[in-house]
C-alpha positions as CSV (number, residue, x, y, z in Angstrom):
1,M,118.3,135.9,48.5
2,T,117.3,132.2,47.6
3,V,114.7,130.1,49.8
4,K,117.5,128.0,51.1
5,E,119.1,131.4,52.4
6,I,115.5,132.5,53.4
7,F,114.9,128.6,55.1
8,E,118.4,129.3,57.5
9,T,118.0,132.5,58.6
10,M,114.4,133.4,59.3
11,D,113.3,133.7,62.9
12,Y,111.0,131.5,64.4
13,G,107.5,133.7,65.5
14,P,106.3,132.4,69.1
15,A,103.6,129.8,69.2
16,P,102.5,130.3,72.7
17,E,100.1,127.3,73.8
18,S,96.8,128.8,76.1
19,A,97.4,128.2,80.0
20,A,93.7,129.1,80.5
21,E,91.9,125.6,81.3
22,A,94.7,124.5,83.3
23,L,94.9,128.0,85.3
24,A,91.2,127.5,85.7
25,W,91.7,124.3,87.6
26,L,94.0,125.8,89.5
27,A,91.8,128.5,90.2
28,E,89.4,125.8,91.5
29,H,91.4,124.9,94.3
30,S,92.6,128.5,95.6
31,D,92.1,127.4,99.1
32,G,95.1,124.9,98.6
33,F,94.7,121.4,97.9
34,G,94.8,118.6,100.6
35,H,95.9,115.0,100.1
36,F,94.1,112.1,98.0
37,I,93.0,109.6,100.8
38,D,90.4,107.4,100.6
39,G,88.6,108.2,97.5
40,S,88.1,112.3,98.4
41,F,90.8,115.0,98.9
42,T,91.4,116.2,102.8
43,K,90.9,120.0,103.8
44,P,94.1,121.5,103.4
45,G,96.5,122.3,105.9
46,A,100.0,124.2,106.5
47,G,102.2,123.4,103.3
48,F,104.6,124.9,100.6
49,D,104.3,126.8,97.5
50,S,104.1,125.2,93.7
51,R,106.3,127.7,91.7
52,N,106.2,128.0,87.9
53,P,110.4,127.4,87.5
54,A,109.8,129.6,84.0
55,N,108.7,132.6,85.9
56,G,108.7,132.5,89.8
57,E,105.0,132.5,89.7
58,V,102.5,130.8,92.5
59,L,100.8,127.9,91.2
60,A,99.4,126.1,93.8
61,T,99.7,125.4,98.2
62,L,100.5,122.1,99.0
63,T,100.0,120.3,102.1
64,Q,103.0,118.8,103.8
65,A,102.0,115.5,104.9
66,T,101.7,114.7,108.8
67,P,103.0,110.9,110.2
68,A,99.1,110.8,111.0
69,D,98.1,111.4,107.1
70,V,100.4,109.0,106.3
71,D,99.5,106.8,108.3
72,S,95.7,107.0,107.3
73,A,96.5,106.7,103.6
74,V,98.2,103.4,104.4
75,A,95.3,102.5,106.3
76,A,93.2,103.1,103.4
77,A,95.1,101.2,100.9
78,R,95.5,98.1,102.9
79,A,91.3,98.5,103.9
80,A,90.9,98.2,100.4
81,Q,93.4,96.0,98.9
82,G,91.9,92.6,99.5
83,K,88.8,93.6,97.4
84,W,90.5,94.8,95.1
85,S,92.6,92.0,94.3
86,K,89.4,90.0,94.5
87,L,87.9,92.2,92.0
88,G,90.2,89.9,89.5
89,G,91.9,90.8,86.4
90,P,89.4,91.6,84.2
91,G,87.5,93.6,86.8
92,R,91.0,95.9,87.1
93,A,91.5,95.9,83.5
94,R,88.5,97.7,82.9
95,H,89.0,100.2,85.3
96,L,92.5,100.9,84.2
97,Y,91.1,101.2,80.4
98,A,88.9,103.8,82.0
99,L,92.0,105.8,83.6
100,A,94.0,105.8,80.4
101,R,90.7,106.9,78.4
102,L,90.4,109.9,80.9
103,L,94.0,110.7,80.2
104,Q,93.2,111.1,76.7
105,K,90.6,112.8,77.0
106,H,92.1,115.3,79.2
107,A,95.7,115.1,77.5
108,R,96.0,118.9,76.4
109,L,95.3,119.9,80.7
110,F,97.6,117.4,81.6
111,A,100.4,118.6,79.2
112,V,100.3,122.2,80.2
113,L,99.7,121.7,83.5
114,E,103.1,119.7,83.1
115,T,105.0,122.3,81.8
116,L,103.5,124.9,84.2
117,D,104.7,122.8,87.3
118,N,108.0,121.3,85.7
119,G,109.1,124.1,83.7
120,K,110.0,121.6,80.5
121,P,108.6,122.5,76.6
122,I,105.0,122.0,75.9
123,R,105.9,120.3,72.9
124,E,107.5,117.4,75.2
125,S,104.8,117.1,77.5
126,R,102.5,117.2,75.0
127,D,104.3,114.6,72.7
128,I,106.3,112.3,74.8
129,D,105.2,112.1,78.7
130,V,101.4,112.7,78.2
131,P,101.3,109.9,75.6
132,L,103.2,107.5,77.3
133,A,101.4,108.0,80.2
134,Q,98.4,107.0,78.3
135,R,100.6,103.6,77.0
136,H,101.2,102.5,80.1
137,F,97.7,102.7,82.0
138,Y,96.7,101.0,78.1
139,Y,99.4,98.4,78.2
140,H,98.9,97.3,81.9
141,A,95.2,97.1,81.6
142,G,96.3,94.4,79.3
143,M,98.4,92.6,81.5
144,A,95.6,92.8,84.3
145,Q,93.2,91.4,81.5
146,L,95.8,88.3,81.2
147,M,96.7,88.2,84.8
148,E,95.4,84.7,85.6
149,K,96.6,82.8,82.9
150,T,100.0,84.4,82.5
151,Q,100.5,84.8,85.9
152,P,100.2,81.2,87.9
153,G,100.8,80.8,91.5
154,R,101.5,84.3,92.0
155,E,99.7,87.1,94.0
156,A,99.9,90.7,94.8
157,M,102.4,92.0,97.1
158,G,99.7,94.1,99.1
159,V,99.5,97.8,99.5
160,C,102.8,99.8,97.6
161,G,104.7,102.8,98.8
162,Q,105.7,104.4,95.8
163,I,107.9,107.8,95.7
164,I,108.6,108.9,92.5
165,P,111.0,111.9,91.1
166,W,110.0,115.8,89.6
167,N,111.6,115.0,86.1
168,F,108.9,113.0,85.0
169,P,106.1,113.6,87.2
170,L,102.8,111.7,85.2
171,L,105.0,109.6,83.4
172,M,106.9,108.2,86.7
173,L,103.3,108.2,88.1
174,S,102.3,106.1,85.3
175,W,105.2,103.9,85.4
176,K,104.5,103.0,89.3
177,I,100.7,102.8,89.6
178,A,99.8,100.9,86.3
179,P,101.5,98.0,87.3
180,A,100.7,98.0,90.7
181,L,97.0,98.1,90.2
182,A,97.3,95.7,87.5
183,M,98.4,93.0,89.7
184,G,95.9,93.8,92.5
185,N,98.2,95.8,94.9
186,T,96.8,99.2,95.9
187,V,99.2,102.1,96.4
188,V,100.6,105.1,98.3
189,L,102.3,107.4,96.3
190,K,104.3,110.8,97.0
191,P,105.3,113.0,94.0
192,A,108.1,115.2,94.2
193,E,107.6,118.1,96.7
194,Y,108.2,120.7,93.6
195,T,106.0,119.2,90.9
196,S,102.7,117.2,92.7
197,L,100.1,119.0,90.5
198,T,99.5,116.3,87.7
199,A,99.2,114.0,90.6
200,L,96.6,115.9,92.1
201,L,95.0,115.7,88.9
202,F,95.2,112.5,88.2
203,A,93.5,112.0,91.8
204,D,91.0,113.8,90.3
205,I,90.4,111.7,87.2
206,C,90.5,108.7,89.5
207,R,87.3,110.0,90.9
208,Q,85.8,110.0,87.2
209,A,87.0,106.7,86.1
210,G,85.2,105.3,89.5
211,L,88.2,103.9,90.9
212,P,87.3,102.2,94.6
213,K,88.5,104.0,97.5
214,G,91.4,103.8,99.0
215,V,93.0,101.5,96.0
216,V,95.0,105.2,94.8
217,N,96.5,107.2,97.8
218,I,98.5,110.5,97.5
219,V,100.4,112.4,99.7
220,T,102.5,115.5,99.4
221,G,105.5,116.6,100.8
222,D,109.0,117.0,101.0
223,G,111.6,114.3,102.0
224,D,110.1,113.7,105.1
225,V,106.9,112.5,103.5
226,G,109.2,109.6,101.5
227,R,110.9,108.6,104.3
228,M,107.3,108.1,106.6
229,I,106.2,106.0,103.5
230,V,109.6,103.5,103.8
231,D,108.8,103.6,107.7
232,A,104.8,102.6,107.4
233,D,103.4,99.6,107.3
234,V,103.5,98.8,103.4
235,D,104.7,95.5,101.6
236,K,106.4,97.2,99.0
237,I,108.8,100.1,98.2
238,A,109.3,101.5,94.8
239,F,111.8,104.5,94.5
240,T,113.3,106.5,91.5
241,G,115.4,109.0,92.4
242,S,118.8,110.0,93.4
243,T,121.4,107.4,94.5
244,E,122.0,108.5,97.6
245,V,118.6,108.4,98.6
246,G,118.3,104.7,97.3
247,R,121.2,103.9,98.9
248,A,119.4,105.6,102.5
249,I,116.1,103.5,101.4
250,R,118.1,100.1,100.9
251,E,119.5,100.3,104.4
252,A,116.0,101.6,105.7
253,T,114.1,99.0,104.3
254,A,116.6,96.3,105.5
255,G,115.6,92.8,107.2
256,S,112.0,94.2,107.2
257,G,111.0,92.0,104.2
258,K,109.4,94.8,102.7
259,S,110.3,94.5,98.7
260,L,112.6,97.2,96.9
261,T,112.8,98.7,93.5
262,L,115.1,101.0,93.0
263,E,115.3,103.3,90.0
264,L,118.3,105.5,90.5
265,G,120.9,107.8,88.6
266,G,123.1,107.7,85.7
267,K,125.8,108.7,83.8
268,S,125.1,107.5,80.6
269,P,128.2,107.2,77.6
270,Y,127.0,108.0,74.1
271,I,129.2,106.4,71.6
272,V,129.8,107.6,68.4
273,F,131.7,105.7,66.2
274,E,133.4,107.2,63.0
275,D,131.4,105.6,60.8
276,A,128.1,107.1,61.9
277,D,126.1,109.4,60.5
278,L,127.3,112.9,62.1
279,D,124.8,114.6,61.4
280,S,121.9,111.6,62.3
281,A,124.3,111.7,65.6
282,V,124.1,115.1,66.7
283,E,120.1,114.9,66.1
284,G,120.2,112.2,68.5
285,L,122.8,113.7,71.0
286,V,120.3,116.6,70.7
287,D,117.6,114.6,72.1
288,A,120.2,112.3,74.4
289,I,120.9,115.1,76.8
290,W,118.8,118.5,75.9
291,F,115.9,116.6,76.2
292,N,113.6,117.7,79.6
293,G,117.1,120.2,80.1
294,G,119.1,117.2,80.2
295,Q,116.9,116.4,83.8
296,V,116.9,112.7,82.8
297,C,118.5,109.8,84.5
298,C,119.0,108.1,81.5
299,A,120.5,111.4,79.6
300,G,123.5,110.8,77.0
301,S,125.8,112.8,79.3
302,R,129.1,111.2,78.5
303,L,129.9,111.7,75.0
304,L,132.5,109.1,73.6
305,V,133.5,109.6,70.1
306,Q,136.3,108.3,68.1
307,E,139.4,110.2,67.3
308,G,139.3,110.2,63.9
309,V,136.1,112.4,63.4
310,S,135.7,114.1,66.8
311,E,137.0,117.6,65.9
312,D,134.2,117.2,62.9
313,F,131.8,116.3,65.1
314,Y,132.5,119.0,67.9
315,R,132.2,121.5,64.7
316,R,129.0,119.9,63.9
317,L,127.6,119.9,67.4
318,R,128.6,123.5,68.4
319,R,126.5,124.5,65.1
320,R,123.5,122.7,66.5
321,M,124.0,124.2,69.9
322,D,123.7,127.6,68.5
323,G,120.4,127.0,66.8
324,L,118.7,125.7,70.1
325,R,116.2,127.8,71.4
326,V,115.8,128.7,74.8
327,G,112.8,130.2,76.4
328,D,109.0,130.2,78.0
329,P,108.2,126.8,78.1
330,L,104.6,127.2,76.5
331,D,106.1,128.0,73.4
332,K,105.5,125.6,71.0
333,C,109.1,126.4,69.3
334,I,111.4,126.2,72.5
335,D,113.8,123.5,72.9
336,I,114.9,123.8,76.2
337,G,112.6,125.1,79.1
338,A,113.1,126.4,82.7
339,I,115.1,124.3,85.0
340,V,113.0,123.0,87.6
341,D,113.9,125.2,90.6
342,P,116.5,127.8,91.5
343,V,118.4,125.4,93.7
344,Q,119.1,122.5,90.9
345,R,119.7,125.2,88.8
346,D,122.4,126.9,91.2
347,S,123.9,123.0,92.0
348,I,124.7,122.5,88.2
349,A,126.2,126.4,88.0
350,R,128.7,125.3,90.6
351,M,129.5,121.7,89.4
352,V,130.5,123.6,86.0
353,D,131.9,126.4,87.4
354,S,134.3,124.4,89.7
355,N,135.6,122.1,86.9
356,T,139.1,123.4,85.7
357,E,140.0,120.5,83.0
358,G,139.0,120.9,79.1
359,E,137.2,123.4,77.1
360,T,134.2,124.9,77.8
361,Y,131.5,126.2,75.5
362,R,128.1,127.3,75.8
363,A,125.5,128.1,73.4
364,A,124.7,130.7,71.4
365,A,121.7,131.3,73.2
366,T,119.4,134.3,74.6
367,L,118.3,133.0,77.6
368,P,115.1,134.8,79.6
369,A,115.7,137.8,81.6
370,S,113.8,136.0,84.5
371,G,113.0,132.5,85.6
372,C,115.3,129.8,86.3
373,Y,117.0,128.7,83.3
374,Y,120.8,127.3,82.1
375,P,122.6,127.0,78.7
376,P,123.0,124.2,76.5
377,T,126.7,124.1,77.5
378,L,129.6,121.4,76.0
379,I,132.9,120.1,77.8
380,T,135.5,118.5,75.9
381,G,138.6,116.8,76.2
382,L,138.0,115.9,80.2
383,S,140.0,112.7,81.7
384,P,137.9,110.0,82.6
385,A,138.5,110.4,86.1
386,S,137.3,114.2,86.2
387,T,134.3,115.1,88.5
388,L,132.0,116.0,85.5
389,M,133.1,112.4,84.1
390,Q,131.8,110.6,87.0
391,D,129.0,112.5,88.8
392,E,125.7,113.2,87.4
393,I,124.9,117.0,86.9
394,F,121.5,116.2,85.6
395,G,121.1,119.6,83.7
396,P,122.0,120.8,80.2
397,V,125.4,120.4,80.7
398,L,127.2,117.3,78.1
399,V,131.0,116.4,78.6
400,G,133.2,114.4,76.5
401,T,136.5,112.5,75.4
402,T,137.5,110.6,72.7
403,F,138.5,107.0,72.2
404,R,140.7,104.8,69.1
405,T,139.5,101.8,69.3
406,P,136.2,99.9,70.3
407,S,137.4,98.2,72.9
408,E,138.8,101.5,74.4
409,A,135.3,102.9,73.9
410,V,133.6,99.1,76.2
411,E,136.7,100.1,78.5
412,L,135.7,104.1,78.7
413,A,131.7,103.6,78.8
414,N,131.9,101.0,81.6
415,N,134.0,103.2,84.0
416,T,131.5,104.7,86.1
417,R,129.7,103.3,89.3
418,Y,126.4,103.4,87.3
419,G,124.7,101.1,84.6
420,L,121.5,102.5,83.7
421,A,121.4,103.3,79.8
422,A,124.0,103.8,76.4
423,S,123.7,104.6,73.2
424,V,125.7,103.6,70.7
425,W,125.8,104.8,66.6
426,S,127.3,103.4,63.9
427,E,126.6,102.5,60.2
428,N,127.8,99.0,60.8
429,I,125.0,96.9,62.8
430,N,128.1,94.3,63.5
431,V,129.9,97.2,65.6
432,A,126.8,98.3,67.2
433,L,125.5,94.5,68.2
434,D,129.1,93.5,69.1
435,M,129.1,96.7,72.0
436,A,126.0,96.3,73.2
437,P,126.5,93.1,74.9
438,K,129.6,94.6,76.6
439,L,128.1,97.5,78.0
440,V,127.7,97.5,81.6
441,A,123.8,99.0,81.2
442,G,120.0,97.7,81.7
443,V,119.3,99.7,78.3
444,V,121.1,100.1,75.1
445,W,120.1,102.1,72.1
446,V,121.6,101.2,69.0
447,N,121.3,104.8,66.6
448,G,119.1,106.7,68.6
449,T,118.2,107.3,72.6
450,N,115.6,107.7,74.5
451,M,113.1,105.2,73.0
452,L,110.8,104.2,76.2
453,D,107.9,102.0,76.0
454,A,105.8,100.1,78.4
455,A,106.4,96.6,76.5
456,A,110.0,97.6,77.1
457,G,111.6,96.9,80.8
458,F,114.0,100.0,81.9
459,G,116.2,99.8,84.9
460,G,120.0,99.8,86.2
461,M,122.8,98.0,87.1
462,R,125.5,98.5,89.7
463,E,124.2,102.0,91.9
464,S,121.4,102.9,88.9
465,G,119.4,100.2,91.2
466,F,117.9,97.3,90.6
467,G,114.4,95.7,89.3
468,R,112.8,96.8,86.1
469,E,109.8,99.2,85.0
470,G,107.6,98.2,82.4
471,G,107.5,94.6,80.2
472,W,106.3,91.5,81.5
473,E,109.6,92.0,83.9
474,G,108.2,94.8,85.8
475,L,105.2,92.9,86.8
476,T,107.4,90.3,89.3
477,A,108.4,93.0,91.6
478,Y,104.2,93.9,92.2
479,T,103.4,90.2,92.6
480,R,104.9,87.4,94.8
481,P,103.8,83.6,94.8
482,T,100.8,82.6,96.3
483,G,100.5,80.5,99.8
484,K,102.2,81.6,103.4
485,P,106.0,80.2,103.9
486,K,107.0,79.0,107.0
487,P,109.2,80.1,109.6
488,L,112.6,78.5,109.3
489,S,114.4,78.0,112.7
490,K,117.8,78.0,112.9
491,I,119.8,74.5,112.5
492,E,122.0,73.8,115.3
493,A,125.1,71.4,114.2
494,F,125.9,68.3,116.4
495,T,128.2,68.1,119.3
496,G,130.4,65.2,120.4
497,D,133.7,63.7,122.2
498,K,134.2,60.6,119.7
499,G,136.8,59.9,117.5
500,P,136.2,58.6,114.1
501,E,134.9,55.7,112.8
502,D,137.7,54.2,111.2
503,G,140.2,56.2,112.9
504,I,141.5,57.7,109.6
505,D,141.0,61.9,108.8
506,R,139.8,63.0,105.7
507,T,141.3,66.2,105.2
508,A,138.6,69.0,104.1
509,K,139.9,72.2,102.7
510,L,138.4,75.3,100.9
511,Y,137.6,75.2,97.4
512,I,138.7,78.3,95.6
513,G,139.9,78.8,91.9
514,G,139.7,75.1,90.9
515,K,142.0,74.5,93.5
516,Q,141.8,72.8,97.4
517,A,143.1,75.6,99.6
518,R,143.6,76.0,103.5
519,P,141.8,78.6,105.2
520,D,143.9,81.5,105.8
521,G,143.2,81.7,109.6
522,G,144.5,78.6,110.0
523,Y,141.6,77.4,112.0
524,S,139.1,74.4,111.7
525,R,135.9,72.8,113.8
526,G,135.0,69.4,114.2
527,V,131.4,67.8,112.4
528,Y,130.1,65.5,114.5
529,S,127.2,62.9,113.7
530,K,124.0,62.7,115.6
531,S,125.6,60.3,118.1
532,G,128.7,62.7,118.9
533,T,130.8,60.4,116.1
534,L,133.9,62.6,114.9
535,L,133.0,62.5,111.1
536,G,135.9,65.1,109.7
537,Q,137.0,68.5,110.1
538,V,136.4,71.2,108.1
539,P,138.2,75.1,107.9
540,I,136.5,78.3,109.5
541,A,136.9,80.9,106.2
542,N,137.7,84.3,107.1
543,R,137.1,87.6,105.2
544,K,140.9,87.1,103.2
545,D,139.5,83.5,102.0
546,I,136.1,85.7,100.5
547,R,138.6,87.8,99.1
548,N,140.2,85.1,97.3
549,A,137.6,83.4,96.1
550,V,136.0,86.5,94.9
551,E,139.1,87.2,92.6
552,A,139.1,83.5,91.6
553,A,135.6,84.1,90.3
554,H,136.4,87.1,88.7
555,G,139.4,85.6,86.8
556,A,137.1,83.1,85.5
557,K,136.2,85.5,82.8
558,G,135.3,83.0,80.2
559,W,132.4,81.3,81.6
560,P,129.9,84.1,80.9
561,A,131.4,84.4,77.0
562,A,130.8,80.4,76.8
563,T,127.9,79.2,74.8
564,A,124.8,78.0,76.5
565,H,125.3,74.9,74.5
566,L,128.3,74.5,76.6
567,R,127.2,75.3,79.7
568,A,124.8,72.7,79.4
569,Q,127.3,69.9,79.1
570,V,129.3,70.4,81.8
571,L,126.2,70.3,84.0
572,Y,125.2,67.3,82.5
573,Y,128.9,66.2,83.2
574,L,128.5,67.2,86.6
575,G,125.1,64.9,87.0
576,E,126.7,62.4,85.7
577,N,129.5,62.5,88.2
578,L,127.5,63.0,90.9
579,S,125.1,59.8,89.9
580,A,128.4,57.6,89.9
581,R,128.6,58.7,93.5
582,A,125.3,58.8,95.1
583,E,125.7,55.7,97.3
584,E,128.9,57.5,98.8
585,F,126.9,61.2,99.0
586,A,123.8,59.5,100.4
587,K,125.8,57.4,103.1
588,R,127.7,61.0,104.2
589,L,124.3,63.2,104.6
590,D,122.6,60.7,106.8
591,Q,125.4,60.5,109.0
592,M,125.7,64.0,109.4
593,T,121.7,64.5,109.4
594,G,120.8,62.2,111.4
595,N,118.0,61.6,108.7
596,R,117.8,58.8,106.3
597,T,117.4,60.6,103.4
598,G,120.0,60.8,101.5
599,V,119.3,58.6,98.8
600,K,116.2,60.8,98.2
601,E,118.4,64.3,98.5
602,V,121.2,62.7,96.6
603,E,118.4,61.5,93.6
604,A,116.7,65.4,93.4
605,A,120.5,67.2,93.1
606,V,121.2,65.1,90.4
607,D,118.0,65.6,88.5
608,R,118.3,69.4,89.6
609,L,121.5,69.6,87.6
610,F,119.9,67.9,85.0
611,T,117.1,70.3,84.8
612,Y,119.2,73.4,84.7
613,A,121.9,72.0,82.0
614,A,118.4,71.5,80.3
615,W,117.2,75.3,80.7
616,A,121.1,76.8,80.0
617,D,120.2,77.0,76.5
618,K,116.8,77.4,76.7
619,L,116.1,80.4,78.6
620,D,115.1,82.8,76.1
621,G,115.3,87.0,75.5
622,D,112.3,87.7,73.4
623,V,111.5,90.9,71.0
624,R,108.8,92.8,72.4
625,A,106.0,94.4,70.1
626,V,106.2,98.3,70.6
627,P,105.3,101.2,68.8
628,L,108.4,101.5,66.7
629,R,109.9,100.3,63.5
630,G,112.6,98.4,64.8
631,V,113.1,95.5,67.3
632,A,113.0,96.2,71.7
633,L,115.2,92.9,72.3
634,A,114.8,92.0,75.7
635,M,118.2,90.0,76.4
636,R,119.2,87.8,79.5
637,E,122.7,88.2,81.0
638,P,124.6,86.7,83.9
639,V,124.4,89.0,86.9
640,G,127.9,88.4,87.7
641,V,129.5,87.1,90.6
642,I,126.9,85.6,93.0
643,G,127.9,84.9,96.7
644,V,125.5,82.7,98.2
645,L,125.0,81.0,101.8
646,C,123.7,77.8,101.0
647,P,120.6,76.5,102.8
648,D,121.6,74.5,106.3
649,E,118.7,71.9,106.2
650,A,119.7,70.7,102.2
651,P,123.2,70.3,102.7
652,L,123.7,68.8,98.7
653,L,120.1,69.7,97.1
654,G,120.7,73.2,98.8
655,L,124.2,74.0,97.5
656,V,123.2,72.2,93.9
657,S,119.8,74.1,93.6
658,V,121.6,77.7,94.2
659,M,124.5,76.5,92.2
660,A,123.0,75.3,88.9
661,P,120.9,77.9,87.9
662,A,123.6,80.8,88.8
663,I,126.2,78.9,86.7
664,A,124.3,77.6,84.3
665,M,123.5,81.4,83.2
666,G,126.8,82.4,82.8
667,N,127.7,83.5,86.6
668,R,130.5,82.6,88.5
669,V,130.0,81.7,92.2
670,V,131.3,81.8,95.7
671,L,129.1,79.2,98.1
672,A,129.3,79.2,101.6
673,A,128.0,75.6,102.3
674,S,125.3,74.1,104.5
675,E,127.3,75.6,108.5
676,P,125.8,72.6,110.5
677,F,126.3,69.8,107.6
678,P,129.5,71.1,105.3
679,L,130.9,67.8,104.6
680,A,128.5,67.0,101.6
681,A,130.2,70.6,100.3
682,T,133.6,69.2,100.4
683,D,133.1,66.0,99.0
684,F,131.2,67.9,96.3
685,Y,134.3,69.6,95.0
686,Q,135.7,66.4,94.4
687,V,133.1,65.9,92.0
688,L,133.2,69.6,90.3
689,E,137.3,69.0,89.5
690,T,136.5,65.6,87.6
691,S,133.8,67.5,85.5
692,D,135.6,70.4,83.4
693,V,134.2,73.2,85.3
694,P,136.6,75.9,84.5
695,A,138.4,77.0,87.6
696,G,136.9,80.1,89.5
697,V,133.2,79.6,88.4
698,V,132.8,78.0,91.3
699,N,134.4,78.8,94.7
700,I,132.9,76.7,98.3
701,L,133.6,77.9,101.6
702,T,133.0,76.3,104.7
703,G,132.4,78.9,108.3
704,N,129.8,80.6,110.2
705,H,127.3,82.0,107.6
706,A,127.0,85.0,110.6
707,E,130.6,86.1,110.2
708,L,130.9,85.6,106.8
709,A,127.7,87.4,105.1
710,P,128.7,91.0,106.3
711,T,132.0,90.5,104.3
712,L,130.4,89.1,101.3
713,A,127.7,91.8,101.6
714,A,129.9,94.4,101.6
715,H,132.0,93.6,98.8
716,A,132.6,96.1,96.3
717,D,133.4,93.3,93.1
718,V,130.4,90.7,94.5
719,N,127.2,91.5,92.1
720,A,124.4,89.7,94.1
721,V,124.1,88.0,97.5
722,W,121.9,85.6,98.1
723,S,121.3,83.8,101.8
724,F,118.8,80.2,102.6
725,S,120.9,80.3,105.9
726,S,118.6,78.5,108.8
727,T,120.2,82.1,110.4
728,D,118.3,85.0,109.3
729,L,120.5,87.2,108.0
730,A,118.2,89.4,105.7
731,A,118.9,92.9,107.7
732,T,123.2,92.1,107.5
733,I,123.3,91.4,104.0
734,E,120.3,94.1,102.8
735,R,122.2,96.7,105.1
736,G,125.7,96.0,103.7
737,A,124.4,95.5,100.0
738,A,123.7,99.4,100.2
739,G,127.5,100.5,99.7
740,N,126.8,99.0,96.1
741,L,123.5,98.6,95.6
742,K,124.1,95.0,94.8
743,R,121.4,92.4,94.0
744,T,119.7,90.5,97.2
745,W,118.0,87.6,97.6
746,V,116.8,86.5,101.4
747,N,114.6,83.9,102.8
748,N,113.6,85.8,105.5
749,G,114.2,83.7,108.0
750,Q,111.4,81.7,106.1
751,S,111.3,78.2,105.0
752,R,111.5,76.7,101.8
753,D,110.9,73.2,100.0
754,W,113.9,72.2,98.7
755,M,112.8,68.6,97.8
756,G,109.6,70.7,95.8
757,E,108.7,72.9,93.5
758,E,109.8,75.5,95.3
759,G,113.7,74.5,95.1
760,E,113.7,74.8,91.6
761,G,112.1,76.7,88.7
762,Q,112.0,80.5,87.1
763,T,112.4,81.8,89.9
764,F,115.9,80.9,90.1
765,L,116.6,81.7,86.7
766,D,115.3,85.0,86.7
767,A,117.4,85.8,90.1
768,A,120.2,84.8,88.1
769,T,120.4,86.8,85.0
770,E,119.3,90.7,83.9
771,I,117.6,91.9,81.9
772,K,118.8,94.1,79.2
773,T,116.8,96.4,76.7
774,V,118.2,96.7,73.2
775,W,117.0,98.9,70.9
776,V,117.1,98.3,67.1
777,P,115.5,101.2,65.2
778,Y,115.1,100.2,61.3
779,G,114.2,101.1,58.2
780,A,112.3,104.6,57.0
């Protein structure tokens, strides 16, 4: 027998990791765990067992939190927040460094406890989860140190409620707690019911690090405890979990003023081109779908392989699957451990067993006689509309189909309601980098998968949620502008009974798809001056007009593909043409509002157009310093179609202030003009018509904001809704947006100084863009 034959046929001997230290720590709490509130553990109460999914043994008894427990934790966090924030960035950084060092000192204990509780292989806990958790605390300690210099004009949100899932218990805790603490917030965190033990061990090291009481609070329990936190007196909710629960949280927080970030489900495509290194792509696929038993939100669970190499690729993949080892997660030779709980294992089995399409292949792996296990599974030949191609299985099940051309690959990849991650495999870097911007995904890996780091933002699009975790953009979710905004009162239109001064009506219409259009409903209303003189009639738009405007916006597909230089030229031209009619617009503004600020408002609007023209080709992405031989590109992309309820108090400047940054970044907009003073908008579309703005890029409607808002918010083809109306529509918009989890930006009935710094700048540009992280490894 040759050495090669010996190597290929020899069996792996067991290499068990000792659980003695972890079990000894659990034995110290044999009477059960309470909650960690205000710097100490509470007395254990009625609760539930935490079991080892590999053998079903009880590891510990945990306490089910009550409303009183949650209120106590929030009160402790609230009491501690002011002092923690005033400690300053450098002071907070020292505590974060201490936590990072303690995570390193107790790395093996955390890894073993995570494996016992979750069922993932010890190799993954030891080599991925725990080091990444340490990295997040080190990285965000640096962010805390630099906060005063890099985040001027920003302050902590306050108290953050954080709810994490069971697939990466310690890592998700680190993703949530590290940036929150770095920016001066305090937290109340609920770990998953199945996997709370490493969170409780983390609470233990918070005491060892000398963290002030109340800064970190941890309460345990089932989903009801999560709902309690969502309903509690917190300033922000950060949730990672299922799309269904995320949607419910969006609805529950609607109109509350609570900041919200959601990192939700995914059905990520894994795209293999015929020129890819097929063996490397197979190895990458093992990591993409069988890492953590497929219980990964960004798992490459949808295989799209080019038709010319599909049979060869499937053959190599099946052979590799047969070599995967399933068994005791504490064995360092094991590739796939246990599913977290029998409930999840049975859910996986039901989904696979109900499928009637394609060809199912199960790996020739021997499963342990007891415990919670499921074999690596491949199902090929599925149609794009198949349930298994569309719905998250969240287990070690890979589904796939083939494609012929790159354009077909993009179409198949984007044929999902999710948009979390994607992998592209090709030896031709031009092909890979051409694909990346076309994929609707918050993260794209080129010739790799599951590359993660604290410096690189992670998060989704569509129903995979909104907001980013990690990187500079992840900090925004944990800060807000300093100062207290003033409440904004509803601005009413003037009424009157006098006819027009000149006796001639100027017909105002809607502006849809580059054309002036009459309203579908056929209704109009009068716009009067302060003295009661009729200034004009404006159309009353309805849901069909919104439909037409959104269709027109989607039709302007060339605008996001246009160069930033071209978009800048159009905005400069808009500014020039508005300036040429400045006197006319100023007069109109003074007539409508009864003020004498028209000249200043027009001047500010022209300046704002020039400002965003300047920004159009200067708002860059960047390259993140990740520990990798490669680059992680943070690329800015337009959000898509944005519906905006324009400010009432600044009829022209407000419209320009929301339109200009949106279209500068490549978005298309549907603008609901100032409700009481809409004639500035119906005059402005004449400027649009003469300024080379492509049809459909800007669409203008007039009408009642309260009637238009629900349709805009619920529209499945609108990607974001902003509201600066003097009518407080926050609850309506955020509740309606829960349907497809679109991005929202609402004023919660608070004023904004449109003439000053609040009316322009980075905040608007950030809201008009998504960060897509593209990972490109290189070299050996």
